N, C-alpha and C positions, 0 to 999 in steps of 0.2 A: 558486482551485480553483472551477469552476467546475460540480462534480459534489457541492458537497458538503450530505451529509445529517447530523443531529443524533444519528442511531443507525440501527447497521447490523443484517438480519436474520442470526441463524445460519447460515442458509444461504447469505449472501452473505459471513460470512466465514470458513465452511468452503472457499468456492473459491477465496479470495486464500490463506488458507493454504497449501492444495493449490500454487497456483501457484507460493507459495514455493520448497516443500517441492520440486517438482519443476523448477524454474526456477533454484535458487538463486542468483540474483545476484550479482555482486560489481562491484568497482571502484566509482566516483564516477558521479554523474550532476546534471546543472541540470534542475532542474524546472520555472527559469524565477520570475515574480514573485519575486524574491529566496530560493527555495528551491533551496538545494544540497545533496549529502550527500554525504560524501567519503568515506563507506564502507557502501555498501549493505547488505552483509553483516551488518554488526554493525547498523544501523537496521532490518533485516527481521527481525534474532533479537528486539530488544528490544518492536519493536513487534506480533509476531507475538502473544507472551505478551499484550497488553495488550488486542489485538484479538479474541484469545480470550474474556479474560474480563472484557472492559468494550466490548462492542459493543452493548450497550442503554443503556449510561451518557451520556448526550448531551453531559456534563462532557470526553469524549474521542472526539466524534465528528472534530473538526480533526484531529487526530492518526491518526484512521483514515482519513480524506481524503486525508491527503499518502501514506498507505500507497497508497491506491488509485491516486490521482494515479502514482505511482511504477511503480507496473505498466502504467497505459499507456502513459507515456513509455518504459520499458523495452521493451513490444512494439512500438510506434512503431519506437525505432530499431533493434530487432533483427528487422523484417518478422513478426512474430506478431502475431493479432488480441484482442485483450480482449475479454470480453463487459462489458457495463454491471450 
């Protein structure tokens, strides 16, 4: 997870949540480094709430980073480009 940040801005989270809502990713995905998400839809549903409510709490930075990495890998696999 080379893009880890301890906290995120409201704007970053709003953009991430908008991506989840627009894309509605499903299936499974391997993020490498031992990170495999077997149910992307469930993962995004749970992480969406955490991201919206805890984005400025450093205790949740790692979990939100996984969501950011999920977006990057999804976009890579599906030919889209995501902004950092």
